[in-house]
N, C-alpha and C positions, 0 to 999 in steps of 0.2 A: 773322621773319625768322630762318632756321637759321643755326646757329654753322657755321664751315668743318669743324670737326670730324663734325658730323651730316650734311653735304654729302658729306664723303670716304668714311664709312660707307655713304651709300646708292649711291653709285658702287660701290664695292666689293662691296655686294651685288645690284647690279642688273645688271651688265655682266659679261656672260662673254666678252666679245671686246673688245682693247684695239687700234686703229687708232694706231699710233706714227710722228708725223711728225718726219722727223730723225733715224730710227734708223740706228745705225750699223754697217759689217759688221766694225769694228774693236773685239775682243773686250776690250779694255782700255779703251774708253771706257765712261761710264755709258749713253750712248743704244744702247749693246749688252747691256750688263751687266743694266740694270733690266727690259728685254723679256724677257731669258732666265729673270730670276729670275721675273717674273711666269708666264712659260708654264712654269716648272719648280712652279709652285704652282696651277697649273690653269686659267690664263686663256688664250685663244686669241689670236695675235699676227697683227697684219696690219702690216708695215713699210713704211714710204712713205718713199722715198730714189730721187732721179732718176740715180742713177750705180750701185746696186748692183743684184745679180742674186737674191741671196738674203741673209738674214740671219736668225740664231737659227733657221735650218733650214726658214724659211718664204720663199716667193716676193714679191719685192717691188713695190710698185705707185710706178709715178714720181709720183703726185700722189693727193691725195683722189679727185678727180674720175674716177680711172681705174679705182676699186674696183668691181668690178662685183655689189655687194651692199649693204643698208643698211649705214651707219656709225652706230654709237652712242656710243661713247666715243672721242675724239681726245685722245692725249696728246703733248705739243709738245716735244720736245727742240730748238729752233732759239733764235736770239736773241730778246730781247724787240720788236727794231725788226720780227722778223717775225712777230710774233704777231696783229697785227690783221689784216693778209693770211689768215693760217691761219684766225683765226676766222671771218673771211667765208665760206672756201673750206668749212668745215665746218658753217657754216650752211646753204650749197649743197649740201652733200652729204647733209642730212638729219641732222646728227647729233644728237644730245640732250644731251651733257657735252662740256667741254673742259676739259683738264687743263694746266695749264703747269708743268713739272718745277722743283725747286729751282733757287732763283736767277733764275727767270724770272717776272717781272709787267709786266703792261699793262695800265693804265686801258682803253684806246682797245679792246683786247681783250675785258677784262671789258664793256664797255657794249656791244659788240655781239653778246656771247654771251647776256649778260643780257635785253637786247631781244627778242633770239629763241627766249627761252624755255630757253636750255640751263642745265644744271648747270652751276656753275665755279669751279674750283680754282687756285690759282696759287702758286708757290713753295712746292710741296710734292713731295716724293718718291714716287712710287705704291709702290716696294719699301718705303721706310720707314712708309709707313702701313701696308702691309699686315702689317707684323712688328709694330706698334703693336697693330693690332685685332686682328690674330690670324685675320682672316678669309680665306676662301679662295674661289676661283672658283664662282659660283652656276651651279648645272646649267643646261646648256646648253637 
């Protein structure tokens, strides 16, 4: 069994693109600040939000199913109650990692993700973990 820190580091070393479900156009929300921070540190961001057109300078997709390329890492900024359905959508989209941001936990989402073989992290912030590890985005 891998520790959460090992899974965090594997995700940061593996994925050059972060698909952000619940990304916000409001620059004062963590769901905008974290993707902007990760983009600044080399990661490509694919925002998912049903109401916005552009977030952190990137085209927004309405849902995971609307993304016209392979999805790898799905980062979730939605309430815990939404996490199981997002986990199912991530599995359906072919994602290989699911990350629930700080203060978001879901035993059901964890079970869905782990049953499908996804790397899984919950209740952690990508930006905080990037600062802790000092890792930068892997080369595409």
